[in-house]
C-alpha positions, 0 to 999 in steps of 0.5 A, spaced: 494 448 480 498 449 474 504 453 472 499 459 469 496 459 476 502 460 479 504 465 474 498 469 476 499 468 483 506 471 483 504 477 479 499 479 484 503 478 490 509 482 486 504 488 485 501 488 492 508 488 494 510 494 489 504 498 492 505 497 499 513 499 497 510 505 494 506 507 500 511 506 505 516 511 501 510 516 501 509 515 508 517 516 510 517 522 505 511 525 509 514 523 516 521 526 514 520 533 517 516 530 523 522 532 528 523 539 525 516 540 525 516 538 533 522 542 535 519 548 531 512 548 534 509 548 527 503 544 530 498 546 524 504 543 519 504 537 524 497 536 524 496 536 516 502 531 515 498 526 520 492 527 516 496 526 510 499 520 512 492 517 514 489 519 507 495 516 504 493 509 507 485 510 505 488 512 498 492 506 498 487 501 499 482 504 494 487 504 488 490 497 490 483 494 490 481 498 483 488 496 480 487 488 482 480 487 482 479 485 475 485 480 476 482 477 483 475 477 481 474 470 480 479 468 486 478 463 491 481 462 498 486 457 495 488 462 490 489 467 495 493 462 499 498 461 493 499 469 493 501 469 500 506 464 499 
């Protein structure tokens, strides 16, 4: 394991964290009005928000896979262990 490999692993770990933080921010934004939708019985809006949150996760997985596919295409299990650290 050399410094270059460590730098790549660090870069990928940071990118994954950024993507997850973007997802959480969007999830919170969608969920922010949940109480009001419930209290005012806006059931269709609540259902739409729920569907959007579910779609958001799928979109995160797809966009993250695309964003990282080139960088991790030659990774081995030991490389992923470094990323997780």
